[in-house]
Structure formats: C-alpha cells, structure tokens
C-alpha positions as CSV (number, residue, x, y, z in Angstrom):
1,M,128.8,65.2,94.1
2,T,128.6,63.7,97.6
3,R,129.3,60.0,97.8
4,P,126.2,57.8,98.1
5,R,125.7,56.7,101.7
6,L,124.5,53.3,102.8
7,R,121.5,54.1,105.1
8,H,119.1,51.2,104.9
9,L,119.0,47.4,105.4
10,A,115.9,45.2,105.0
11,F,115.1,41.7,106.1
12,V,112.0,39.6,105.5
13,V,110.9,38.2,108.9
14,Q,108.2,35.8,110.2
15,D,107.1,38.0,113.1
16,A,107.9,41.7,112.5
17,K,106.5,42.9,115.8
18,R,108.5,40.4,117.8
19,M,111.6,41.3,115.9
20,A,111.0,45.0,116.3
21,D,110.5,44.6,120.0
22,F,113.8,42.7,120.3
23,Y,115.8,45.4,118.5
24,R,114.0,48.2,120.4
25,D,114.3,46.6,123.8
26,R,117.7,45.0,123.5
27,L,119.6,47.5,121.3
28,D,117.7,50.7,121.9
29,M,116.5,51.2,118.3
30,E,113.5,53.4,117.8
31,V,110.4,52.2,115.8
32,F,109.4,55.1,113.5
33,H,107.0,53.5,111.0
34,Q,104.7,50.5,110.7
35,D,103.0,49.4,107.6
36,P,99.4,48.1,107.6
37,D,100.8,44.5,107.0
38,G,102.8,44.8,110.2
39,S,106.2,45.5,108.7
40,Q,108.3,47.5,111.1
41,F,110.9,50.2,110.5
42,L,113.5,51.1,113.1
43,T,116.4,53.4,113.3
44,D,119.5,54.0,115.4
45,G,119.4,57.6,114.2
46,Y,121.8,56.8,111.4
47,I,120.7,53.5,109.7
48,N,117.2,52.4,109.0
49,L,116.4,48.7,109.6
50,A,113.3,47.5,107.8
51,L,111.7,44.3,109.1
52,I,109.3,43.2,106.3
53,Q,106.5,41.0,107.4
54,Q,106.6,37.7,105.5
55,R,103.4,37.0,103.7
56,L,102.0,33.5,103.6
57,D,100.8,34.1,100.0
58,G,104.1,35.6,99.0
59,D,107.2,33.9,97.4
60,V,109.9,35.8,99.3
61,A,111.8,33.7,101.8
62,T,112.9,35.1,105.2
63,G,116.3,36.7,105.5
64,F,118.2,39.5,103.8
65,N,116.1,41.3,101.2
66,H,117.7,44.5,100.1
67,F,119.8,47.6,101.1
68,G,119.5,51.3,100.3
69,F,121.7,54.2,99.4
70,A,120.9,57.9,100.1
71,V,122.1,59.8,97.0
72,E,122.3,63.5,96.2
73,D,120.6,63.1,92.9
74,V,118.7,60.0,91.7
75,D,119.0,60.9,88.0
76,T,122.8,61.2,88.2
77,A,123.1,57.9,90.1
78,A,120.8,56.2,87.6
79,D,122.9,57.4,84.7
80,R,126.0,56.0,86.4
81,L,124.3,52.6,87.0
82,A,123.1,52.4,83.4
83,E,126.6,53.1,82.2
84,A,127.7,49.9,84.0
85,G,125.2,47.9,81.9
86,V,122.5,47.3,84.5
87,P,118.9,48.5,84.0
88,R,118.0,52.0,85.0
89,P,116.3,52.2,88.5
90,V,112.6,52.3,88.5
91,A,110.2,54.2,90.7
92,R,108.7,52.2,93.5
93,A,105.0,52.2,94.1
94,T,104.9,53.0,97.8
95,D,103.3,55.5,100.2
96,R,106.4,55.5,102.4
97,P,108.4,58.7,102.6
98,F,111.6,56.9,101.6
99,A,112.9,54.4,99.1
100,E,111.8,56.1,95.9
101,Y,113.7,53.9,93.4
102,R,114.6,50.2,93.1
103,A,117.8,49.2,91.4
104,I,119.6,46.0,90.7
105,D,123.3,45.2,90.7
106,P,125.1,43.0,88.2
107,E,124.4,39.8,90.2
108,G,120.7,40.6,90.7
109,N,120.8,42.0,94.2
110,W,118.1,44.6,94.9
111,F,118.9,48.0,96.3
112,D,117.0,51.2,96.8
113,L,118.0,54.8,95.9
114,S,116.6,57.8,97.7
115,A,117.3,61.5,97.5
116,H,115.2,62.0,100.6
117,G,116.9,59.5,102.8
118,F,115.6,56.5,104.7
119,L,114.9,58.1,108.1
120,P,111.8,59.9,109.1
121,P,111.9,63.7,108.7
122,G,113.9,65.4,111.4
123,V,115.8,62.2,112.5
124,G,119.5,61.7,111.8
125,E,120.5,62.9,108.4
C-alpha cells in the first residue's frame, strides 16, 4: 500500500476573496474552486489550500481548521484508524470533488481522507 500523502490544509478566514488574492498574487497559487459562500480553494500544483469563509452565524473561529490525506483506499485507512481506537471516518456531505471522508485523531483534530485527491482533475497528482 502506498503511504498516505498530506495534500490539503484548511483555514477559516474572515475574507476568503482577499486572502485568495493575496496567495494568488504574492505566491503564484492558482484558484481552482470557489464555493457559493465565497470559500476559495487554491493550489500550488501539489498541495491544496482551502480558505473557508467564516460565517457570522457559525461557531468556528478563524485560524487552522483541518488537514487532509490522499490515500490509496479509504476503507483500509478507516480500518487502521479504528484499530487505534478513534471513530471510523464518516462520509462528508459535500458537492466538492474532494474530501470524501472526515476523521478525527486521538486529540480531536479533524482531518479528511480522500482516494480521489484534493486537487482538481488533471492538476498535480
């Protein structure tokens, strides 16, 4: 089995468009997806950076939110996680073409698992 690969970082931000413009203009990242709420997804061709628009009616503070691993097989990864005593990953309700499953580590940090990867089709991977 191929080793899981860290491919995704996510931050909750107050102004996703301004932040995306910054990373695009100053560090040459490419915006490849935008959610209806304004959340922006960028890539350097290897790692995906999600800038999640903070919601005024939400309870998630700005800052680091989660990370994600590309895995060869989600079921195998889920079995290995469950063997460590953490809950099995659950399917995420999303229309994005990435981040199929949400998992949690022993200290409660969220991370995603994806067999499809975190970049748009044809980029990187």
